C-alpha angles and dihedrals in degrees: 000000000000114000109227120205117228111234112226141189138062092252097047107129093214091056092046098051124097107243126237123239119263110249103175122058099193144126091285091058091047091051092047091051090048089052090048090052091052091049091049093048092047090053093042095238132157092220144359132198128211094249089058088066096041104269120111099210128123098256136112141158126223139188108236123201092011114210094006131110088252093055112143140159118238131192113216116197121191091354123189125189102221101178134024127189119240088229112092129200131200119224140158116263135184130177137219087224093053101045116201096010120117132168143159111266129188113229136167109273093220133026141170115222128191118199144144123254122221090275090058091250114146114240132187123200131183107209136184140184115353094000090055092045094052093049092048090049094050092042088055089058093060088051092053093252126131126203091249088064088063097055121118115246109278094017116156119241109207116213118209131180099253095205090057092043095049093053094042114100090216092049115119125233117252122237 
């Protein structure tokens, strides 16, 4: 297990850079994705993107169907959101790279995302609600965008003690 450090801060150049496409689907990529998964689980997140652990490549992992029987973790390599619904939905978001900060963010309620899995097989998913929100949030990371960039003017950013929140049974997972 390689311990990956979570990059933090709104001015962090790694988090603000547009990521490069993945070209090699090999054992090194698999190991990196496994290490990302461990980092995400340790921090109790719903997703994590490569830039958040210091690598500017177009890769992220997400928890789909959170808290349901069908819950699973997916790696998305070179993802592209190809359609977005006109209908928007507001929901609270936090971020592993902005610990303790939470705010209401407007996102498309439904999206279609194309990506490659770790075997370099092209996949297409139609997502809605929280699944769509998590993918949009992580996709923003590989574009150098943070959730605070998506806030409406005058939006309130709630600050919570992360240590308290992580140990609290009622605490929400962070995207």
